[in-house]
C-alpha positions in Angstrom: 155.9 52.8 -55.1 157.1 49.5 -55.7 154.9 46.9 -53.9 157.5 43.8 -52.8 155.3 41.7 -51.2 152.5 41.0 -53.4 150.8 38.5 -51.9 150.2 40.3 -48.7 149.0 43.6 -50.6 146.5 41.0 -52.5 145.1 39.5 -48.8 144.6 43.3 -47.5 142.7 44.3 -50.5 140.7 41.4 -50.5 139.6 42.4 -46.5 139.2 45.4 -46.9 136.8 44.3 -50.1 134.7 41.9 -47.2 134.6 44.6 -45.0 132.9 47.4 -47.6 130.7 44.4 -48.6 129.5 43.9 -44.9 128.9 47.1 -44.0 126.9 47.9 -47.0 124.9 44.5 -46.4 124.1 45.3 -43.0 123.8 49.0 -43.7 121.9 48.6 -46.7 120.2 45.2 -47.5 118.9 44.2 -43.6 117.1 47.1 -43.2 114.9 47.4 -46.0 113.7 44.1 -45.5 112.4 45.0 -42.4 110.2 47.6 -43.9 108.9 44.5 -46.3 107.5 42.8 -43.1 103.5 43.1 -43.2 102.1 46.0 -40.8 100.2 43.8 -37.7 96.5 45.4 -37.4 95.4 46.6 -33.8 93.6 44.3 -31.7 90.2 45.9 -30.8 88.6 43.1 -29.0 91.1 42.8 -26.5 89.9 46.7 -25.2 86.5 45.0 -24.3 87.1 41.3 -23.4 86.9 42.0 -19.5 83.8 44.3 -19.9 81.2 43.2 -17.8 78.3 44.2 -20.0 80.3 42.9 -23.3 80.7 39.8 -21.7 76.9 39.5 -20.5 75.9 40.4 -23.6 78.3 37.7 -25.9 76.9 35.2 -22.8 73.2 35.8 -23.6 73.7 35.8 -27.4 74.2 32.7 -29.6 75.0 32.3 -33.3 74.4 36.0 -34.3 76.1 38.9 -35.9 75.4 42.4 -35.6 77.2 45.2 -37.4 77.4 48.5 -37.2 73.8 50.0 -37.8 72.4 47.8 -35.5 72.8 49.1 -31.6 73.5 47.0 -28.3 76.1 46.7 -25.8 78.5 45.4 -28.1 78.5 47.3 -31.1 78.7 50.4 -29.1 81.6 49.2 -27.0 83.3 48.4 -30.1 82.8 51.9 -32.1 84.7 53.5 -29.2 87.5 51.7 -30.3 87.1 51.0 -33.8 87.8 54.0 -36.1 84.9 56.0 -37.7 86.1 55.2 -41.4 86.0 51.3 -40.8 82.5 48.9 -41.1 82.2 45.5 -39.0 80.5 42.6 -38.0 80.8 41.1 -35.3 79.8 37.5 -35.1 78.9 35.2 -31.9 79.8 31.3 -32.7 79.1 31.9 -36.7 81.2 33.5 -39.7 79.0 36.3 -41.6 78.2 35.0 -45.3 77.0 38.7 -46.4 81.1 40.2 -46.2 82.2 42.9 -48.9 85.0 41.9 -51.7 87.4 44.5 -49.6 90.6 43.6 -47.9 88.9 42.5 -44.4 90.3 42.0 -41.0 89.6 40.0 -38.5 90.4 40.3 -34.5 88.8 37.1 -32.9 88.3 36.2 -28.7 87.0 33.3 -26.7 84.7 33.8 -24.0 84.8 31.7 -21.2 81.8 30.6 -18.8 81.8 30.3 -14.7 81.1 27.3 -12.8 77.4 27.7 -13.6 77.4 28.1 -17.5 80.9 26.7 -18.4 80.0 26.9 -22.0 82.5 29.2 -24.2 81.6 31.2 -27.3 84.0 32.6 -30.5 83.5 36.1 -30.7 84.8 36.9 -34.3 85.1 41.2 -35.1 85.5 41.4 -38.9 86.3 44.8 -39.8 87.2 46.8 -43.5 87.2 50.2 -44.2 84.3 52.2 -45.7 84.1 53.1 -49.2 
């Protein structure tokens, strides 16, 4: 086979290689970077933020933390949604100082009062896997 137009042949090979590398990039490189993204943690407090009993409990308590072993309205409601293998601290307007030296995830909401009680509370759920 004799190639009469060498420049045209080289351009064709160049375009073919460009297409192959582009397809490889789109099929291999980009999807592998998607798997490196950090998985978001689920939001547990959003499930109970509109619960009247939970909101009343938060409104009636200030600057306190509750853990899984303390039985009250808030911890019972959270325990329904949080898997059993998690421990947690539920804190109202404070940050706990006794968190374990493991990866601790945080979920938070702001509970806003009403016309008679315009105060707001920041509720934070610190949770981690039990060992």
